[in-house]
C-alpha positions in Angstrom: 69.6 78.2 117.0 72.7 80.4 116.8 75.6 80.1 119.0 77.3 83.4 119.9 80.9 83.3 121.0 82.6 86.4 122.3 85.8 85.7 124.3 86.4 89.4 125.2 84.2 92.5 125.6 82.7 92.7 122.1 82.6 96.5 122.3 86.4 96.6 122.3 87.1 93.3 120.5 85.5 94.6 117.3 87.8 97.6 117.2 90.2 96.4 114.5 90.7 96.3 110.7 89.1 93.1 109.5 89.5 91.6 106.0 87.2 89.0 104.3 88.7 85.5 105.0 88.1 83.5 101.8 90.2 80.6 103.2 87.5 80.1 105.9 84.9 79.0 103.4 84.6 76.2 100.9 85.2 76.7 97.2 81.5 76.1 96.6 80.6 78.9 98.9 83.2 81.2 97.5 81.9 80.9 93.9 79.9 84.0 93.0 80.8 85.8 96.2 82.6 89.1 96.7 86.3 88.5 96.5 87.4 91.3 98.8 86.0 93.4 101.6 87.2 95.0 104.7 85.6 96.6 107.8 87.7 99.0 109.9 86.0 99.6 113.2 87.3 102.5 115.4 86.9 103.2 119.1 84.9 106.4 118.5 82.1 104.5 116.7 83.2 105.5 113.2 84.2 103.0 110.6 85.5 102.6 107.1 84.3 99.9 104.6 86.8 99.0 101.9 86.6 97.0 98.7 89.7 96.0 96.8 91.8 98.1 99.1 89.9 101.4 98.6 87.4 103.0 101.0 83.9 102.6 99.6 82.3 104.7 102.4 82.8 106.0 105.9 80.1 105.4 108.4 79.2 104.9 112.0 78.3 101.8 113.8 76.7 100.8 117.1 77.0 97.6 119.1 73.9 96.2 120.7 74.1 96.4 124.5 74.3 92.6 124.7 77.2 92.5 122.2 75.5 90.0 119.9 74.9 92.3 117.0 75.9 95.7 115.5 74.3 98.2 113.2 76.1 100.1 110.4 74.5 103.3 109.2 74.3 102.8 105.5 75.5 105.3 102.8 73.3 108.2 101.8 69.9 106.9 100.6 70.3 103.5 102.2 69.0 102.4 105.6 71.0 100.9 108.4 72.5 97.4 108.0 72.3 95.0 111.0 74.7 92.1 111.5 74.4 89.3 114.0 77.7 88.3 115.5 78.3 84.5 115.4 81.9 84.7 116.6 84.1 87.5 117.7 87.6 87.0 119.2 91.1 88.3 118.4 91.4 86.0 115.4 88.0 86.0 113.8 84.8 87.9 113.2 82.0 85.9 111.8 78.8 87.8 111.0 75.4 87.2 109.3 73.4 90.0 107.8 69.9 90.6 109.2 67.4 91.8 106.6 63.8 92.7 107.3 64.2 91.2 110.8 65.2 87.8 109.2 68.7 86.4 109.5 70.3 85.9 106.0 71.9 82.6 104.9 75.1 84.6 103.9 77.7 84.2 106.5 80.8 86.4 106.3 84.1 85.4 107.7 86.7 88.0 108.6 90.3 87.9 109.9 92.5 90.7 111.3 94.4 92.6 108.6 
């Protein structure tokens, strides 16, 4: 069972520059994980994905009509990436990747930049 928490309209709440929040996870979870990452969602449905402060690729995204997930169109040669939203408010974005219609065990915690 997943609890979805969105305090504001998720379609507008997600429009922000988000950075990976390593302080939100335990040291055990942090080991072996990516040390940086950023999502910048824009009102027009475009976005930038950063790693170590540099844009890795530009893309587009679409929120599900219920606001509980979003899809990022992958870079050339890759399919779309779906993420379930666990929490979205002004201070936090918590997402879980969905692969092959199965929710992953990898939870990503983001905070505003």
